Backbone as a printed PyTorch tensor [residue, N CA C, xyz], in Angstrom:
tensor([[[ -1.0530,   4.5990, -10.2150],
         [ -0.0360,   3.7640,  -9.2790],
         [  1.1960,   3.8780,  -9.8630]],

        [[  1.3250,   3.8890, -11.0730],
         [  3.0530,   3.7520, -11.8340],
         [  3.5160,   4.9220, -11.3590]],

        [[  2.8960,   5.8990, -11.8110],
         [  3.5690,   7.2290, -11.3350],
         [  3.9600,   7.4400,  -9.8840]],

        [[  2.9800,   7.1230,  -9.2650],
         [  3.5210,   7.0380,  -7.7380],
         [  4.7610,   6.3990,  -7.4570]],

        [[  4.5280,   5.1070,  -7.8030],
         [  5.7300,   4.0240,  -7.4600],
         [  6.9650,   4.6720,  -8.2940]],

        [[  7.0390,   5.0670,  -9.2720],
         [  8.2590,   5.8030, -10.0290],
         [  8.5950,   6.9990,  -9.6190]],

        [[  7.8300,   7.7180,  -8.8940],
         [  8.1480,   8.8780,  -8.0710],
         [  8.8640,   8.6520,  -7.0960]],

        [[  8.4500,   7.5110,  -6.1130],
         [  9.0150,   7.1430,  -4.9980],
         [ 10.0370,   6.3490,  -5.0490]],

        [[ 10.3580,   5.8170,  -6.2420],
         [ 11.7370,   5.2170,  -6.4960],
         [ 11.1520,   3.5790,  -6.1050]],

        [[  9.9020,   2.9760,  -6.1520],
         [  9.4030,   1.9870,  -5.4340],
         [  8.5260,   1.0750,  -6.3670]],

        [[  8.5780,   0.1740,  -6.0930],
         [  7.8640,  -0.8300,  -7.2320],
         [  6.2120,  -0.6690,  -6.6040]],

        [[  5.2200,  -0.7780,  -7.8070],
         [  3.7810,  -0.8550,  -7.3640],
         [  3.3360,  -1.5640,  -6.0160]],

        [[  3.9950,  -2.7360,  -5.9410],
         [  3.6240,  -3.7370,  -4.7940],
         [  4.2170,  -2.9210,  -3.5700]],

        [[  5.0760,  -2.3900,  -3.5730],
         [  5.8760,  -1.6830,  -2.5160],
         [  4.6530,  -0.7400,  -1.9620]],

        [[  4.4920,  -0.0360,  -3.1090],
         [  3.7090,   1.5000,  -2.8430],
         [  2.2670,   0.9830,  -1.9070]],

        [[  1.8040,  -0.0320,  -3.0050],
         [  0.5090,  -0.5290,  -2.0970],
         [  0.4300,  -0.9090,  -0.7850]],

        [[  1.3260,  -1.6440,  -0.4620],
         [  1.6970,  -2.4460,   0.7680],
         [  2.0310,  -1.0230,   1.9060]],

        [[  2.5110,  -0.0310,   1.1440],
         [  2.8860,   1.0920,   2.3050],
         [  1.6450,   1.8740,   2.6660]],

        [[  0.9480,   1.9360,   1.5250],
         [ -0.3100,   2.4620,   1.7980],
         [ -1.1170,   1.7340,   2.9720]],

        [[ -1.3460,   0.3440,   2.8180],
         [ -1.9480,  -0.2860,   3.6960],
         [ -1.2650,  -0.1530,   5.1880]],

        [[  0.1190,   0.0140,   5.2720],
         [  0.4460,   0.5570,   6.4540],
         [  0.2330,   1.6150,   7.2020]],

        [[  0.0820,   2.7820,   6.2490],
         [ -0.2180,   3.6340,   6.5580],
         [ -1.7000,   4.2230,   6.9340]],

        [[ -2.3520,   3.1790,   6.2840],
         [ -3.9200,   3.2230,   6.5680],
         [ -4.1350,   2.2360,   7.8350]],

        [[ -3.3710,   1.6650,   8.5380],
         [ -3.3010,   0.7470,   9.3440],
         [ -4.3440,  -0.4450,   9.0320]],

        [[ -3.9980,  -0.9420,   7.6300],
         [ -4.9090,  -1.8500,   7.2140],
         [ -3.8840,  -3.2150,   7.2990]],

        [[ -4.2200,  -4.3640,   7.8970],
         [ -3.8160,  -5.4510,   7.9930],
         [ -3.3480,  -6.4020,   6.2840]],

        [[ -2.1820,  -6.5930,   5.9740],
         [ -2.2040,  -7.0050,   4.7380],
         [ -1.0070,  -8.0520,   4.8420]],

        [[ -1.3410,  -9.0830,   4.2150],
         [ -0.3070, -10.5480,   4.0060],
         [  0.2280, -10.7350,   2.5250]],

        [[  1.1950, -10.0540,   2.6950],
         [  2.0790, -10.0570,   1.0150],
         [  2.4110, -11.6700,   1.1290]],

        [[  1.9300, -12.1440,  -0.1430],
         [  2.4080, -13.5670,  -0.6960],
         [  3.4010, -13.8640,  -1.5430]],

        [[  4.2440, -14.1700,  -1.5140],
         [  5.0960, -14.5210,  -2.7580],
         [  6.1290, -15.9110,  -2.5920]],

        [[  6.5260, -16.5010,  -3.4830],
         [  7.2900, -17.5120,  -3.3770],
         [  8.6980, -17.5830,  -4.1870]],

        [[  8.7230, -15.9170,  -4.4100],
         [ 10.2340, -15.7570,  -5.0660],
         [ 11.1400, -14.7330,  -3.8050]],

        [[ 12.3770, -15.5300,  -3.5630],
         [ 13.0810, -14.7080,  -2.5090],
         [ 13.1640, -13.0400,  -2.6080]],

        [[ 13.5030, -12.7100,  -4.0460],
         [ 13.7900, -11.3780,  -4.1990],
         [ 12.3630, -10.4550,  -4.1700]],

        [[ 10.9910, -10.9680,  -4.0550],
         [  9.8070, -10.2490,  -4.0560],
         [  9.4810, -10.2360,  -2.6780]],

        [[  9.8260, -11.2790,  -1.8650],
         [  9.8530, -11.2340,   0.0170],
         [ 10.6930, -10.1360,   0.1910]],

        [[ 11.9730, -10.3040,   0.0020],
         [ 12.8880,  -9.0950,   0.1010],
         [ 12.2100,  -7.7080,   0.1160]],

        [[ 11.9730,  -7.7010,  -1.0950],
         [ 11.3870,  -6.3790,  -1.6580],
         [ 10.0880,  -6.1630,  -1.0590]],

        [[  9.1520,  -6.8300,  -0.5420],
         [  8.0110,  -6.6200,   0.0900],
         [  8.3950,  -6.1470,   1.4560]],

        [[  9.2850,  -6.3820,   1.9530],
         [  9.6690,  -6.0430,   3.2890],
         [ 10.5410,  -4.6280,   3.3980]],

        [[ 11.0100,  -4.0800,   2.4880],
         [ 11.4570,  -2.8840,   2.0520],
         [ 10.1530,  -1.8140,   2.3560]],

        [[  9.4170,  -1.6750,   3.1040],
         [  8.4680,  -0.6370,   2.8310],
         [  8.3670,   0.1920,   4.2850]],

        [[  9.2720,   0.1990,   4.9820],
         [  9.3850,   0.8600,   6.1860],
         [ 10.4070,   2.0070,   6.3970]],

        [[ 10.9200,   2.3240,   5.1710],
         [ 11.8770,   3.0880,   5.3580],
         [ 11.7670,   4.2100,   4.4880]],

        [[ 10.4840,   4.3640,   3.7830],
         [  9.8570,   5.5840,   3.3490],
         [  8.1660,   5.6740,   3.7530]],

        [[  7.5870,   6.9280,   3.3670],
         [  6.4520,   7.2860,   3.5230],
         [  5.9160,   7.8330,   2.6000]],

        [[  4.4050,   7.4330,   2.2140],
         [  3.6880,   8.3100,   1.2660],
         [  3.3650,   9.2690,   1.2740]],

        [[  3.3370,  10.5760,   0.6500],
         [  2.7420,  12.1610,   1.0650],
         [  1.3800,  12.0550,   1.0460]],

        [[  0.6870,  12.7840,   1.6050],
         [ -0.5260,  13.2400,   1.9300],
         [ -1.2720,  12.9670,   0.3180]],

        [[ -0.8380,  13.8470,  -0.5530],
         [ -1.2170,  13.6970,  -1.7280],
         [ -1.2580,  12.2020,  -2.5790]],

        [[  0.0780,  11.6070,  -2.4610],
         [ -0.3030,  10.2260,  -2.7450],
         [ -1.1350,   9.4310,  -2.0280]],

        [[ -1.1820,   9.8550,  -0.9910],
         [ -2.0490,   8.7620,  -0.2300],
         [ -3.8160,   9.1130,  -0.6530]],

        [[ -4.0410,  10.3700,  -0.9150],
         [ -5.5040,  10.6360,  -1.6770],
         [ -5.5770,  10.4080,  -2.7410]],

        [[ -4.4140,  10.0310,  -3.7830],
         [ -4.4770,   9.6990,  -4.9220],
         [ -4.6880,   8.1060,  -5.1600]],

        [[ -4.1650,   7.4270,  -4.1420],
         [ -4.5290,   5.8540,  -4.0040],
         [ -5.9650,   5.7620,  -3.6270]],

        [[ -6.3440,   6.6220,  -2.5610],
         [ -7.6560,   6.6220,  -1.8860],
         [ -8.7850,   6.5080,  -2.7480]],

        [[ -8.5980,   7.1240,  -3.8110],
         [ -9.2600,   7.6670,  -5.1050],
         [ -9.4830,   6.0270,  -6.0070]],

        [[ -8.7120,   5.3640,  -5.5610],
         [ -8.8880,   4.0660,  -6.1800],
         [ -9.5580,   3.1840,  -5.7700]],

        [[ -9.5920,   3.0910,  -4.2990],
         [-10.3930,   2.4150,  -3.4330],
         [-11.7610,   2.1730,  -3.8550]],

        [[-12.2670,   0.9290,  -4.1890],
         [-13.6410,   0.4860,  -4.6520],
         [-14.1350,  -0.2920,  -3.5890]],

        [[-13.9160,   0.1010,  -2.2640],
         [-14.6550,  -0.6130,  -1.1930],
         [-15.8770,  -0.0750,  -0.7340]],

        [[-15.7360,   1.3570,  -1.1740],
         [-16.9110,   2.0200,  -0.4590],
         [-16.3070,   3.1940,   0.2820]],

        [[-14.6460,   3.2090,   0.4030],
         [-13.9980,   4.3330,   1.4260],
         [-13.2090,   3.2990,   2.5330]],

        [[-11.9450,   3.6720,   2.5700],
         [-11.2410,   2.9880,   3.4880],
         [-12.0890,   3.0870,   4.7400]],

        [[-12.4310,   4.3380,   5.3950],
         [-13.3740,   4.5220,   6.6200],
         [-14.2670,   3.4160,   6.8490]],

        [[-14.8270,   3.1940,   5.5890],
         [-16.0590,   2.0790,   5.7650],
         [-15.7370,   0.6810,   5.7740]],

        [[-14.7820,   0.4490,   5.2810],
         [-14.0830,  -0.4550,   5.0410],
         [-13.6110,  -1.2600,   6.4370]],

        [[-13.1260,  -0.2250,   7.1720],
         [-12.3250,  -0.5230,   8.1340],
         [-13.5940,  -0.6300,   9.7150]],

        [[-14.5500,   0.0040,   9.2650],
         [-15.6820,  -0.2100,  10.0350],
         [-16.3370,  -1.4060,   9.9910]],

        [[-16.6350,  -2.2350,   8.8060],
         [-16.8350,  -3.3930,   8.8420],
         [-15.7520,  -4.6840,   8.7250]],

        [[-14.9300,  -4.6480,   9.7770],
         [-13.6870,  -5.5220,   9.6740],
         [-14.0000,  -7.0510,   9.7510]],

        [[-13.4610,  -7.5710,   8.7140],
         [-13.7120,  -8.6470,   8.7230],
         [-12.6960,  -9.6090,   9.4150]],

        [[-11.6020,  -8.8470,  10.1000],
         [-10.3710,  -9.4290,  10.7880],
         [-10.6010,  -9.5620,  12.2310]]])
């Protein structure tokens, strides 16, 4: 995670939020700090590579993103 964030010039939180956007997974980012709220919004001007997405997919403990999306809770 840290290596992907560093390579993208982003924070780990931004990388995870971007992963969710690219996987079309709804996410509600929460913060009470103005700086973090602004930082969380800055995820639409970059994209993660297929390799980075695959690496992050490997961290998924839900049984796989596709499985998690089949059993939507929203």
